[in-house]
ROTIMI-846925 format. One record per atom (N, C-alpha, C): x, z, y; residue in one letter. Coordinates in steps of 0.2 Angstrom, whole numbers, plus 2048, in hexadecimal, padded with zeros to 3 digits. Layout:
N
XZYa ...
***
This chain:
457
C3E4F254Cm C464EF550m C464E6552m C434E454Cr C454DE54Br C414DA551r C3B4DD553r C374DA557r C394DA55Er C3C4E155Ec C414E3565c C464DD566c C494DB561l C4F4D6562l C4E4CF563l C484CE560k C454C8560k C414C756Ak C3E4CC56Bd C3E4CB572d C444CB578d C474CF576c C4E4CE57Ac C534C9578c C514C5574r C564BF571r C594BB579r C554BA57Dh C554B7584h C5B4B9587h C5B4C1587f C5F4C458Bf C664C4588f C674C4582f C6C4C457Ff C6F4BC57Df C6B4B957Ev C6D4B257Ev C714AF585v C6E4B158Ba C6F4B0590a C764B6592a C764BC590l C7B4C0590l C824BC58El C814B9588a C864B5583a C894AF589a C844AC58Ai C874A658Ei C894A8595i C864AB599s C884AE5A0s C8F4B15A0s C8F4B659Al C964BA598l C9C4B5598l C9A4B0593s CA04AA593s CA34A7597s C9D4A659Cl C9F4A15A3l CA24A75A6l C9F4AD5A9t CA34B15AEt CAB4B35ABt CAB4B35A5l CB14B75A2l CB64B05A3l CB44A95A3l CB84A45A4l CBA4A55ABl CB44A65AFg CB84A75B6g CBC4AC5B8g CBC4B15B5a CC04B75B5a CC84B65B2a CC64B35AEd CCD4B05AAd CD14AB5AFd CCC4A65B2f CCF4A25B6f CD34A75BCf CD04AB5C0l CD34B05C5l CD94B35C3l CD74B75BBv CDE4BA5B9v CE44B45B9v CE44AE5B7q CE84AA5B6q CEB4A75BCq CE74A75C1r CE84A55C9r CEC4AA5CCr CEA4B15CAn CEE4B75CCn CF54B65CAn CF64B55C3a CFC4B65C1a D004AF5C3a CFD4AA5C4q D014A55C9q D044A65CEq D004AA5D1m D024AC5D9m D084B05D8m D074B65D4r D0D4BB5D1r D134B65CFr D124B05CBi D184AE5C9i D1B4AA5CFi D174A75D4a D194A35DAa D1E4A95DEa D1C4B05DFe D1E4B55E2e D254B65DEe D254B65D8l D2B4B75D4l D304B35D4l D2E4AB5D5q D324A85D7q D364A75DCq D324A95E1s D374AA5EAs D3A4AF5E8s D394B65E6v D3D4BB5E5v D444B95E0v D434B65DBi D494B35D7i D4E4AF5D9i D4A4AB5DEt D4F4A55DFt D524A95E7t D4F4AD5EAl D544B05EDl D5A4B65EBl D574B95E5q D5C4BC5E3q D624B95DFq D5F4B25DCi D654AF5D9i D6B4AC5DFi D684AA5E5d D6C4A75EAd D724AE5ECd D6D4B55EDk D734B95EEk D784BB5E9k D764BA5E2l D7B4BB5DCl D804B75DDl D7E4B05DDt D834AB5DCt D884AA5E3t D854AC5E9s D8A4AC5EEs D8E4B25EEs D8B4B85ECs D8F4BE5ECs D954BF5E7s D944BB5E1l D9A4BA5DCl D9F4B45E0l D9D4AE5E0t DA14A95E3t DA54AB5E8t DA34AF5EDk DA74B25F3k DAD4B45F1k DAC4B95EAy DB24BB5E8y DB64B65E4y DB64B35E1f DB94AF5DEf DBC4AA5E2f DB94A85E7y DBC4A25ECy DC24A55EFy DC34AB5EDk DC94AF5F3k DD04AE5F0k DD04AB5E9i DD64AA5E6i DD74A15E9i DD349E5EBq DD54985EDq DDA4985F4q DDA49E5F6t DDF4A05FDt DE44A25FAt DE54A35F6l DEC4A45F0l DEF49E5EFl DEA49B5EBa DED4945E7a DEF48F5EFa DEB48F5F3a DEF48A5F8a DF448D5FBa DF64935FCi DFC4955FEi E024955FAi E014945F4t E064925EEt E0748C5EFt E024875F0i E0247F5EFi E0647E5F6i E064825FBt E08480601t E11482601t E134875FCa E194895FDa E1C4855F6a E1A4805F4s E1D47E5EEs E1D4815E8s E184875E7g E1A48B5E1g E1D4915E2g E214915E8k E2449A5EAk E2049D5ECk E1F4A35EAv E1A4A85ECv E1D4AC5F1v E1B4AD5F7e E1F4B25FBe E184B65FEe E1A4BC600n E164C0602n E0F4C1600n E104C05F9f E084C15F4f E074C85F6f E094CF5F7e E054D35F8e E024D35FFe E044D1604q DFF4D060Aq DFA4CC609q DFA4C7606v DF64C2605v DF14C6600v DF24C85FBa DEE4CC5F6a DEB4D15FAa DEE4D55FEa DEA4DC5FFa DE54D8606a DE84D2609a DE24D160Ea DDB4CD609a DDD4CB603l DD64C85FFl DD24CF5FCl DD84D45FAl DD34D85F5l DD14DD5FDl DCB4DC5FEd DC74DE604d DC14E2602d DC04E35FAd DB94E65F9d DBC4EA5F2d DB94F05F1p DB94F45ECp DB74F05E4p DB44EC5E6c DB14E75DEc DB74E45DCc DBC4E35DFi DC04DD5DDi DC74E35DBi DC84E15D5q DCD4E65CFq DD44E35CFq DD44DE5D1g DDA4DB5D2g DDC4D45D3g DE24D25D3i DE44CB5D5i DE94C95D2i DEC4C55CFi DF24C55CBi DF44BC5CCi DFA4BA5CCm DFD4B45CCm E014B55C5m E014AE5C1a E054AE5BCa E074A65BBa E0D4A45BEp E1249F5BEp E1149D5B6p E104975B4k E114955ADk E0C49A5A7k E0749D5ABg E034A05A7g E064A85A7g E0D4AB5A9i E104B15A8i E0E4B55AFi E0C4BA5AEv E094BF5B4v E0F4C15B9v E104BE5BEs E154C05C3s E164C55C8s E0E4C45CAh E0C4C85D0h E054CC5CEh E044D25D0a DFE4D65CFa DFD4D85D5a DF64D95D8y DF44DE5DEy DEF4E15DBy DEE4E65DEp DF24ED5E0p DF54ED5D8p DFD4F05DAi E014F25D3i DFE4F85CFi DFC4FD5D2p DF95035CFp DF45005CBp DF45025C4g DEF5005BFg DEF4F85BDg DF24F35C0n DF44EE5BEn DFB4EC5BBn DFF4F15BBe E064F15B9e E064ED5B3e E024EF5AEi E024EE5A7i E024E65A7i E004E35ACl DFE4DD5ACl E044D95ACl E094DB5B0l E0F4D85B2l E124D55ABl E164CE5AAg E194CD5A6g E144C95A0g E0F4CA5A2k E0A4C959Bk E094C059Bk E074BE596d E054B6596d DFE4B6595d DFC4B359Bi DF34B259Ai DF14AF597i DF54AA594l DF24A4590l DF34A6589l DF64AD587t DF64AD580t DF04B357Et DED4B2577y DE94B7576y DEA4BD577y DF04BF577s DF24C5575s DEF4C957Es DEF4C4583f DEC4C858Af DE64CA589f DE24C8586g DDC4CC587g DD64C7582g DCF4C6587s DCA4C4582s DCB4BC580s DC84BA57Dw DC94B357Aw DC54AE580w DC04B0583e DBC4AF587e DC14AD58Ee DC34B2591s DC74B2597s DCF4AD596s DD04AC590i DD54A858Di DD54A258Ei DCF4A058Br DCD49A58Br DCA497591r DC849A595q DC749759Cq DCD49659Fq DD149A59Ea DD949A5A3a DDD4945A1a DDB49159Cr DE148A599r DE048559Fr DE34845A3h DE547E5A7h DDC47B5A9h DD94825ABs DD347F5AFs DD247F5B7s DCE4785B8s DCE4775C0s DC74745C0s DC34775C6p DC547C5CAp DC64835C7p DC34885CCi DC14905CBi DBD48E5C4i DBF4945C0v DBA4965B9v DB849D5B9v DB349E5B7m DB14A55B5m DB24A85AEm DB44AC5ABa DB24B05A6a DAE4B65A7a DAC4B85A2g DA84BF5A0g DA14C05A3g D9F4C65A3p DA34CB5A3p DA74CC59Bp DAE4CF59Cv DB34CF597v DB64D7598v DB94DA592p DBD4DF592p DC44DE595p DC74E1599i DCE4DF59Ci DD24E559Ai DDA4E2599m DDE4E7597m DDE4EC59Cm DDE4EC5A2t DDF4F25A7t DD94F85A6t DD44F65A1g DCF4FB5A0g DC84F85A4g DC24F95A1g DBD4F85A4g DBB4F05A1g DB54ED5A5t DB34E85A4t DB34E45ABt DB34DD5ABa DB64D95B0a DB34D25B1a DB04CF5B6l DB04C85B7l DB74C55B9l DB94C15B5i DC14BE5B6i DBF4B75BAi DC24B55BEg DC24AF5C2g DC94AC5C2g DCA4A65C0r DD14A35C0r DD149D5C2r DD749A5C5l DD84945C7l DDE4925C6l DE148D5C3s DE64895C2s DE94865C7s DEF4875C8i DF24845CEi DF747D5CCi DF64785D0y DFB4715CEy DFF4715D5y E0546F5D4t E0946D5DAt E0B4665D9t E0C4625DFd E0F45B5DFd E1545B5E1d E194585DEa E1F4565E0a E1F44E5E0a E2444B5E4k E254445E5k E274405DFk E2343B5DEn E244365D9n E244385D2n E2043F5D1k E1F4425CCk E184445CCk E164445C6p E0E4475C3p E0D44E5C6p E084505C7r E064565C9r E0845B5C3r E0B4615C5q E0D4655C0q E0A46D5C0q E0846E5BAf E044755B9f E0A47A5BBf E0647D5C1w E0C4845C3w E0A48B5C0w E0448B5C0g E024935BDg DFA4945BEg DF94995BFi DF249C5BFi DF24A25C4i DED4A15CAv DEB4A75CCv DE44AB5C9v DE24B15C9s DDD4B45C7s DDB4BA5CBs DD44BB5CAi DD14C05CEi DCE4C35C8i DCC4CB5C9a DC84CF5C4a DC34D25C8a DBD4D35C7l DB94D55C9l DB44DB5C7l DB44E15C9n DB14E75C6n DAA4E45C4n DA94E55BCf DA24E45B9f D9F4EA5B7f D984ED5B9p D934EA5BCp D944EA5C4p D984EE5C8e D994F05CFe D994E85D3e D9B4E35D1v D9B4DE5D5v D944DC5D5v D8F4DD5D1l D884DC5D4l D844DF5D8l D884E25DBk D854E65E1k D834E25E5k D884DE5E7g D864DA5EDg D814D55ECg D7E4D45E8a D784D15E7a D714D45E8a D734DC5EAe D6C4DF5ECe D674DF5E7e D6A4E15E1l D644E05DBl D5F4E65DCl D624EC5E0r D5E4F25E0r D574F15E4r D564EC5E7l D514EA5EBl D4B4E95E7l D4D4E55E0l D484E55DBl D464EB5D7l D4B4EF5D7d D484F55D6d D434FA5D9d D464F95E0e D414FD5E4e D3C4FA5E5e D3A4F35E4l D344F05E4l D2F4F05DCl D324F45D8g D304F55D2g D2F4EE5CDg D354E95CEl D344E35CAl D394E45C5l D374E35BEp D3D4E35B8p D404DE5B9p D464DE5B8y D4B4D75B9y D504D85B3y D524D15B0e D574D15ACe D5C4CD5ACe D644CD5ACi D694C85ACi D6C4C85A6i D6C4C15A4w D704C259Cw D734BB59Bw D764BA597r D7A4B4595r D7A4B358Er D7B4AD58Be D7E4AB585e D844AE583e D854B357Es D8D4B657Es D914B057Bs D974AE57Cp D9C4A957Bp D9E4AC573p D9D4B1572y D9F4B356Ay D9A4B4566y D954AF566g D8F4AE561g D8B4AD562g D884AA56Ag D834A956Cg D7D4AD56Dg D7E4B556Bt D794BA56Dt D784BA575t D724BE575r D6F4C157Dr D734C557Fr D764C4585q D7B4CA587q D794CC58Cq D764D358Di D734D5595i D794D7598i D784D559El D7E4D55A4l D794DB5A9l D744DA5AAa D714DF5AFa D694E05ADa D674E75AFk D614E75ACk D5D4EC5B1k D584EC5B4g D544EF5B8g D524F65B6g D514FB5BBa D4F5015B9a D485015B8a D454FD5B9s D3D4FC5B8s D3B4FA5B1s D364FC5AEp D354FA5A7p D324F45A8p D334F05A3e D2E4E95A2e D294EA59Ee D214E85A2s D1B4E859Es D1A4E459As D194E5595r D184DF590r D104DB591r D124D6591g D0C4D0595g D0D4CF59Ag D114D259Fa D114D05A6a D164C85A6a D114C65ADp D154BF5AEp D1D4C15B0p D204BA5AEy D284BB5B0y D2A4B55B2y D304B45B6v D344AE5B7v D3A4AE5B5v D3D4AA5B2e D444AB5AFe D464A45B0e D4D4A45B4m D5049D5B7m D574A05B4m D5D4995B5p D624995B4p D6549B5BAp D6D49F5BAv D7149F5BEv D7749C5BEv D7A4985C1h D804935C0h D854965C5h D8B4995C2i D8F49D5C6i D9549B5C3i D994955C8l D9E4915C6l D9C48D5BFl DA048E5B9n D9F48C5B4n D9B4905AFn D9A4975B1g D9649A5AFg D8E4995AEg D8949C5AAk D8249B5A9k D804A05A7k D7D4A45ACw D794A95ABw D724A95ABw D6C4AD5A9f D674AD5A9f D634B35ADf D5F4B15B1f D5B4B75B6f D534B75B6f D524BD5B1k D4B4BD5B0k D474C35B3k D424C25B9l D404C65BDl D374C75BAl D354CC5BAs D2E4CE5B8s D2A4D15BCs D244D05BCa D1E4D45C0a D1F4DC5BDa D1B4DE5C2k D1B4E55C2k D174E75BAk D124E55BBr D0B4E55B6r D094DF5B2r D064E05AEa D044DB5A9a CFC4DB5ABa CFA4D65ABw CF14D45ADw CED4D85ABw CEE4DC5A5y CE94E05A4y CEA4E85A8y CF04E75ABq CF14EF5AFq CF04ED5B7q CEC4E85B7l CEB4E65BFl CE34E75C0l CE34EC5C5t CDB4ED5C7t CD94E85C9t CDB4E25CCe CD84DC5CCe CD34DA5C6e CD84DB5BFt CD54D65BBt CCF4DB5B9t CCF4E15BAw CC84E45B6w CC24E45BAw CC54E25C1l CC04E25C6l CBC4DB5C5l CC14D55C2y CBC4D05C1y CB94CF5BBy CBC4D45B7v CB74D45B0v CB04D95B1v CB24DE5B5g CAB4E25B5g CA74DE5B9g CA84D95BFs CA54D45C2s CA14D25BEs CA54CE5B9s CA14C85B4s C9D4CB5B1s C9F4D35ADv C994D75A9v C934D85ADv C944DB5B4l C8D4DC5B8l C8B4D55B8l C8D4CF5BBl C8A4CA5BDl C864C75B6l C8A4C85B0s C854C55ABs C814C95A8s C7F4D05A9l C7C4D45A8l C744D25ACl C774D05B3l C714CF5B8l C6E4C85B6l C724C45B4v C704BE5B3v C6B4BF5ACv C6D4C25A8s C6A4C45A2s C634C75A2s C634CC5A7m C5D4CF5A7m C594CA5ACm C5B4C75B0l C564C35B4l C524BE5AEl C584BB5AAa C554B75A4a C504B95A1a C514BF59Eq C4C4C359Aq C454C559Eq C464C65A5r C404C85A9r C3C4C25A9r C3F4BC5ABr C3C4B55AAr C394B45A5r C3B4B459Ey C394B4598y C324B8597y C334BF599d C2F4C4598d C294C359Cd C294BE5A2m C234BC5A7m C214B75A4m C254B25A1a C224AD59Ea C1C4AF598a C214B3593l C1D4B558El C154B9590l C174BE595a C124C1596a C0C4BD59Aa C0E4B659Eh C084B25A0h C064AD59Ah C0A4AC596r C084AA58Fr C024AD58Br C044B558Ar BFF4B8587r BF84B958Cr BF94BA593l BF34B9596l BEE4B4595l BF34AE595e BF14A6593e BEC4A858Ce BEF4AA589e BED4AA582e BE64AF582e BE54B4586i BE04B9586i BDA4B6589i BDD4B0590v BD64AE594v BD54A8590v BDA4A358Dy BD749D58By BD749C582y BD94A157Fi BD94A1578i BD44A5574i BD24A1570d BCD4A556Cd BD04AA567d BCF4B0567a BD34B5563a BD14B455Ca BCD4B255Al BCC4B2553l BCE4AC54Fl BCD4A6552t BCF4A054Et BD849C552t BD849F558g BDF49E559g BDD49555Fg BD749455Ec BD548D562c BD648F56Ac BD548B56Dl BD248C574l BCB48F574l BC9493579n BC249557An BC0490580n BBA492581r BB748E585r BBA48E58Cr BBC49158Fr BC0492595r BC648E595r BC948F58Fg BCF48C58Dg BCE48358Dg BC848258Al BC747C58Bl BC547858Fl BC247B594f BBE47859Bf BC647659Ef BCA47C59Dn BD147B5A2n BD547659Fn BD6475598d BD846D595d BD6469596d BCF469597l BCD462598l BCB4605A0l BCC4665A4g BCD4655ABg BD54625ADg BDA4645ABq BE04625A9q BE14595A8q BDD45A5A4r BDF4525A2r BDB44D5A6r BD544F5A9i BD244A5AEi BD744A5B3i BD84515B5e BDB4515BCe BE244E5BDe BE644D5B5t BEC44B5B5t BEC4435B4t BE84415AFn BE743A5B1n BE04385AEn BDD4375B4p BD44355B3p BD44305B1p BD842B5AFe BD74245ACe BD84245A5e BDB4285A3k BDB42859Bk BD742C597k BD5429591k BCF42A58Ek BD142F588k BCC435587f BCD438582f BC443957Ef BC543B579s BBF43B575s BBE444573s BB7446574l BB544C574l BAF44B56Dl BB2450569y BAE451562y BAA456562y BA4458563y BA145F561y B9E46155By BA2465558l BA1467552l B9D46F550l B9946E54Cd B9547554Cd B93475543d B9547B542l B9447D53Bl B8D47F539l B8B47C533n B8447B531n B8348252Bn B7E48652Dk B7B48B52Ak B8049152Ak B8349252Ff B88497531f B8449E530f B8049E535k B7C4A5534k B7B4A852Ck B784A4529p B774A7521p B7E4A851Ep B844A6521i B8B4AA51Di B8A4B0520i B894B1527n B8B4B852An B864BC526n B7F4BC525d B7A4BF523d B7C4C251Ad B7E4BA517d B7F4BC510d B864C050Ed B8B4BE511y B914C1510y B954C6516y B924C651Bg B954CB51Fg B984C6525g B9A4CB52Ah B9C4C8531h BA44C7531h BA74CB52Ak BAF4C952Ak BB04C4527k BAA4C1523a BAA4BB51Ea BA94B5522a BA54B6528g BA44B152Cg BA84B0532g BAE4B5534d BB34B5537d BB84AF531d BB94B252Cr BBD4AE528r BBC4A5527r BB64A4527v BB349E527v BB649B52Dv BB449D533l BB549A53Bl BBC49A539l BC149D538q BCA49D538q BCB498533q BC649852Eh BC9490528h BC648B52Ah BC148A52Ff BBF484532f BC4482535f BC648653Ba BCA483541a BD148253Da BD3485538a BDA483534a BDA47C532a BD347C52Ei BD247452Bi BD246F52Fi BCF470537m BCD46B53Bm BD646A53Fm BD946E53Fh BE046E540h BE546853Ch BE246B536k BE7467530k BE5460530k BDE45F530y BDD45752Fy BDB453536y BDB45653Da BD9452542a BE0450544a BDD448547p BE4444548p BE744954Fp BEE44654Ek BF544A551k BF5444557k BF544655Ep BF444D561p BED44F562p BEB456562h BE4456562h BE345E566h BDD460568a BDB46856Ba BD6469568a BD546F565l BD0471562l BCD477566l BC8478568a BC547E56Ba BBF482568a BBD487569r BB748B566r BB348E56Cr BAC48A56Di BAA48C573i BA4490571i BA349156Cg B9D49656Bg B9D49A564g B9849D560g B9A4A0559g B9C49C554g B99496553d B9B49154Fd B9A48A552d B9C48A557e B9D48355Ae BA548155Ee BA647C55Af BAD47A55Df BAF473560f BB3472565i BB346B567i BBC469565i BBC462562l BC145F561l BC245A567l BC945B56Bi BCA45656Fi BD045156Di BCF44A56Cl BD644556Al BD6441570l BDB441573p BDE43E578p BDF437576p BDF43257Cg BDF42A57Bg BD9427577g BDA421576e BD541D573e BD442056Ce BCE42056Bn BCC422565n BCB41F55Fn BCF42055Ad BCF41C552d BC941E54Ed BC341B54Fv BBE41E54Cv BBF420545v BC2418541a BC141B53Aa BC742053Aa BCB42053Br BD142653Ar BCE42D53Cr BCB42E541t BC7434542t BC243653Ct BBE43253Bq BB9433536q BBB43452Fq BC043152Ee BC5431527e BC7439527e BC943B52Ea BCC443530a BC844752Da BC2445530l BBC44B52El BB944A529l BB8444524e BB744551Fe BBB44951Ae BC444951Bn BC744D516n BC4454519n BC445551Fa BC245C520a BBC45E51Ca BB645A51Cr BB045D519r BB145F511r BB545950Er BB745A507r BBA462505r BBF46350Ae BC346A508e BBE47050Ae BB946E511l BB7475513l BB047450Dl BAE47050Aa BAA471505a BAA4754FEa BB14774FDn BB347B4F9n BB24834F9n BB0483501g BAF48B502g BB648F502g BB5495501l BBA49A502l BB949D4FBl BBA49C4F5p BB749F4EFp BBB4A54EDp BC14A44EEa BC74AA4EEa BC54B04F2a BC24AF4F7e BC04B44FDe BBA4B64FCe BB64B34F5g BAF4B64F5g BA94B34FAg BAB4AD4FBi BA84A7500i BA74A14FCi BA24A14F7p BA249A4F3p B9F4944F6p B9A4964FCv B964904FEv B9948D501v B97486501a B9B480504a B9A48050Ca BA0480510i BA0480517i B9E47951Ai B9947851Et B9747151Ft B97472528t B9746B52Bf B9746B532f B93464535f B9146453Bs B8F45E53Ds B9445C544s B93456545v B9845454Av B9444F550v B96451556g B9444C55Bg B9944955Fg B9A444563m B9F441566m B9D43F56Cm BA143F572a BA143B577a BA643A57Aa BA943457Dt BB043157Ft BAF432587t BB5434589y BB5433592y BBC42D593y BB8428599p BB342A59Cp BAD42759Bp BAD424594d BA741E593d BA1422594d B9F429592h B9A42A591h B99430595h B9E43359Bg B9F4355A0g BA44385A3g BA443A5A9t BAB43D5ACt BA94445ADt BA34475ADd BA244D5AFd BA34515A8d BA64575A6l BA845A5A1l BA045E59El B9C4605A2d B964625A0d B9245D59Cd B934555A0v B8E45159Ev B9244E597v B9944F597l B9B44D58Fl B9A45158Al B9945858Cl B9845D587l B8F45B584l B8C45B589s B8545A587s B84453583s B8844D585r B86447581r B8A44957Ar B8F44C579a B9244E573a B8C45256Fa B8C457573d B8645C570d B8045856Dd B7D454571q B7745156Eq B7844E568q B7D449568a B80445562a B8144A55Da B8444F55Dm B86455557m B7E457555m B7A457559y B7245A557y B70455552y B7144E554r B6E449552r B70449549r B7744954Bd B7A44A543d B7945053Fd B76456542k B7445C53Ek B6E45A53Bk B6945653Fq B6245453Fq B62450539q B6744B538s B68447531s B6A44A52Bs B6F45052Ch B6F454527h B6945A525h B6445A529g B5F45F527g B62466529g B6746652Cs B6946D530s B6746F537s B6146D538v B6046F540v B61476541v B63478546r B6247F547r B5E48054Er B62480554n B5F47F55An B5F47755En B5B474561a B5C470565a B6147156Aa B6346B56Cp B6746C573p B6346C579p B6447057Fr B60470585r B5D468585r B57467586g B54462589g B5145E581g B5346157Cq B5145D577q B4E463573q B4B467575q B4846D570q B3F46A56Fq B3E46A567a B39467566a B3346B56Aa 
***
């Protein structure tokens, strides 16, 4: 299991990275989609606010006509019923009244509004505090509501204070004209039903003057989805300030496009991860193949093929760069095999390779080209003193043998050296030169085994 996870780590790393990047891209697309939906909502809500504002203000401005007639007649109200009947041309209008000095003298239509006659609309006994406050000598037209009214129901109240001019006298407060609009029926003129047909949730609200709480004035039939983008804008109607909130149909996680983006991100990430893992597997297979071809299975050093490949690359890449080639041959290796067995011989070869790796100057390459023959490559100018010191250190440690493993005899070796290109530019020439030098070293230690070609006795 652990081995499997280790071999697949490139897949998971690539998956984590690619998934992070693709999900960031998907998130960008989701946000972009949300911005586009918000832009659409802004267009729709702006249109609806314009409709709502124009629909309500056209009703309120009707009382300007009545006020103008009153001012023209110097405060004498004549033909009120005829004028009011002409103004009351919509069932959303509940009634129109005139109140000289604040006392209701005329109301239209009379049926249903007769209770208002003789009432002082500037006193708190008339109705809601909001409508009374807005009526006190306000100019121009002001709106109150929606508020409960004395005749029953709820209405938006529009009021306009009238002032008359007299020669050589300041303006005189004549009274008030007022219009009551049935609420919420009056909102039909804004065609809010179109939003319901489109499935767009909406809400119209204001801060209540009786404590600042949120007062819902109108609400769409479509339920609002949690997390859906929305737009909220203020609506200014005369002196009143409402708020219009319009939401999208669905939240981001309810959209088909969102899951299409996410699914595409996951699939793309899996594809990239599979390609990354395949590339790693191919590289690993190539590396393992190279190990089979170029690496000695017993010692982990380069084999003969690997050595020639390494030296060939060195000469081909930089033919002017020097390197030193040391031919190393174990002394009296056959008796170790004979006395202690081939497994002991294999262990001696492994131990020798490990010691040479330990003490040889870095960087270096070590190859096993025969049963007990090794080649050490040192690139660059050869520091003879340093190399000799390393070889002596190796000799001392190898002289201890491997007593803990039942091999108490000392392990010794002979060395021969050749330098590229001083001693030759051909690999066979270099190996032959180093082999001859190694043979001479073996002779000097009395460990001659077989003479190299050309020097056999």
